C-alpha positions in Angstrom: -16.1 42.8 -106.6 -17.6 44.2 -103.0 -17.7 47.8 -101.7 -15.1 47.1 -99.5 -12.5 45.5 -101.7 -13.2 48.7 -103.9 -12.8 50.7 -101.1 -9.9 49.1 -99.8 -8.6 49.1 -103.5 -8.9 53.1 -103.9 -7.3 53.6 -100.6 -4.6 51.7 -101.1 -3.8 53.3 -104.4 -4.2 56.2 -103.3 -2.4 55.9 -100.0 0.4 54.9 -101.7 1.2 58.4 -103.3 0.9 59.5 -99.9 3.1 57.1 -98.5 5.8 57.8 -100.8 5.8 61.5 -101.0 5.9 61.4 -97.5 9.2 58.7 -97.3 10.2 60.2 -100.6 13.4 61.5 -99.4 14.8 58.4 -98.5 17.6 56.6 -100.8 16.1 54.0 -103.1 18.4 51.5 -101.2 16.5 52.4 -98.1 13.2 51.8 -99.2 13.9 48.6 -100.5 15.2 47.6 -97.1 12.1 49.4 -95.6 9.8 47.3 -97.7 11.5 44.0 -96.7 11.4 45.0 -93.4 7.7 45.6 -93.8 7.1 42.7 -95.6 8.6 40.7 -92.6 6.5 42.7 -90.2 3.1 42.6 -92.1 3.4 38.7 -91.4 4.1 38.7 -88.2 1.5 41.6 -87.0 -1.4 41.4 -85.7 -3.7 44.4 -85.1 -6.5 44.5 -82.3 -10.1 45.6 -82.9 -9.4 49.4 -82.0 -6.8 49.6 -84.3 -8.9 48.2 -87.3 -11.9 50.6 -86.0 -9.4 53.2 -86.8 -8.6 51.8 -90.1 -12.0 51.9 -91.4 -12.4 55.6 -90.2 -9.4 56.3 -91.6 -10.2 54.4 -95.1 -14.0 56.5 -95.2 -12.4 59.6 -94.9 -9.7 59.1 -97.3 -12.1 58.2 -99.6 -14.2 61.5 -99.1 -10.4 63.3 -99.7 -10.0 61.5 -102.5 -13.7 62.3 -104.0 -13.4 65.9 -103.3 -10.3 66.1 -105.0 -11.0 64.5 -108.2 -13.3 67.0 -109.3 -11.1 69.4 -108.7 -8.4 67.9 -110.7 -10.5 67.3 -113.4 -11.4 70.9 -113.5 -7.3 71.8 -113.3 -6.5 73.7 -116.8 -2.5 73.3 -116.1 -0.2 70.5 -115.1 1.2 72.5 -112.1 -2.1 73.2 -110.8 -2.8 69.7 -111.3 0.3 68.5 -109.2 -0.1 71.3 -106.3 -3.7 69.7 -106.1 -2.4 66.1 -106.1 0.0 67.4 -103.6 -2.8 68.7 -101.5 -5.1 65.7 -101.5 -2.1 63.4 -100.3 -1.1 65.5 -97.4 -5.0 65.7 -96.5 -5.1 62.3 -96.8 -1.9 61.6 -94.2 -3.6 64.8 -92.3 -7.3 62.1 -92.0 -5.3 59.0 -91.3 -3.5 60.9 -88.5 -6.5 62.3 -87.2 -8.0 58.4 -86.7 -4.9 57.5 -84.8 -3.1 56.0 -87.1 0.3 56.7 -88.4 0.3 56.3 -92.3 2.6 53.6 -92.5 0.4 51.4 -90.1 -2.5 52.7 -92.2 -0.8 51.3 -95.2 0.4 48.0 -94.0 -3.4 47.0 -92.5 -4.7 47.9 -96.5 -2.2 46.2 -98.0 -2.6 43.1 -95.4 -6.7 43.3 -96.0 -5.8 42.6 -99.5 -3.7 39.8 -98.8 -5.5 38.2 -95.8 -8.7 36.5 -95.8 -9.2 36.3 -91.9 -8.3 40.0 -91.7 -10.5 41.4 -94.5 -13.1 39.5 -92.8 -12.3 41.1 -89.4 -12.7 44.3 -91.5 -15.4 43.9 -93.3 -17.0 43.0 -89.5 -16.4 45.9 -88.5 -17.6 47.9 -91.5 -21.0 46.2 -91.0 -21.0 47.1 -87.5 -20.7 50.9 -88.5 -23.0 50.9 -90.8 -25.8 49.5 -88.4 -24.9 51.7 -86.1 
């Protein structure tokens, strides 16, 4: 698995929890409807390079948050402390995504698309490579 694929997989799994926390107040039926709408819009959605650059910035920031909290989670002595740390990590991830200039929903949509769409994945990989080379 490539570095980008691993990073995207980690990012998607981490932000899924953040997104579910953000939308936890919605009913199950509303969530199913939202997922169907996202899937429909995902197939039709195009992202410009500027949005994808924001995505990569957020992706690295989310990864940094995850690494920082991973050690703390391992050292937590109680379930309550672990839950509080997870909540803090999700909030920090959401903050990082928003600071990069994206909505959490857009970030998650792109992450999902990158896993499914080879052309989009290649575009993101090119942006990552350009960022690494500059």
